[in-house]
N, C-alpha and C positions, 0 to 999 in steps of 0.2 A: 620015356618019361610020360607018366599018366597025368592028365589034367584033372584037377579036382574042382568041381563047381560048388560054390557056396550060395545058398539062397540069401538074398538081401531083403531085409525088412525095411521098407521106407518109413520115413518119419510119420506119415499119415496113418500107417498101420500100427505103429508102436504102442499107443495107448491100449488098443485091443489085445495086443500080444502080451504085454507085461502088466496091465491093470493100473498103470500110473498115468497121471496127466503130464503134459509136456514140461511144465515148470518143475514138477517133482523130479522128472528124469534129468533135466538140466542141472539141478542141484546135486543129484547123486553123481553125475558125471564129474562135476567140479570137486566133489569129495573123494573121487576115485572109487566109488562103490557101484558103478554101472559101466558096462562096456562103452568104450569110445566109438563114435560113429566113423564110418568110412566116407570120405568125400567122393561123391559120384559125379558131380559137376560143380560149377561155380555156385549154384543155388540149391543143389540137392545133396542130401546125405542119407545114409542108410546104415543099418546094423547087420552084422553077420548073425544069421539065425543060430548057428552053433554057439556063439558067444552068449546070446540071450538065453539059450537053454542051459548053458553052464551057470549063468548068473542065477537063474531060477532054481537050479539044483542046489546051489550054495545057500540060497535063502531057505529052502525047504530043510536042508541039513541043519541050519541054525535053529529052526523051529523045533526040530526033533531033539536037539541037544538040551533044550530048556525044559 
């Protein structure tokens, strides 16, 4: 069995990665239009880089469809 490592993007890095503010991100999560975070500890959460890339690609595809 091969272990797969996933890069975790911490909440503090998230606005630079996706270009949105925390409040916008939280709203999109509630609406189901943004990847859900992974709980890292009682006070920390992060996002899988691969899921953020997939989210960005979906947004780009929507733009190209219009």
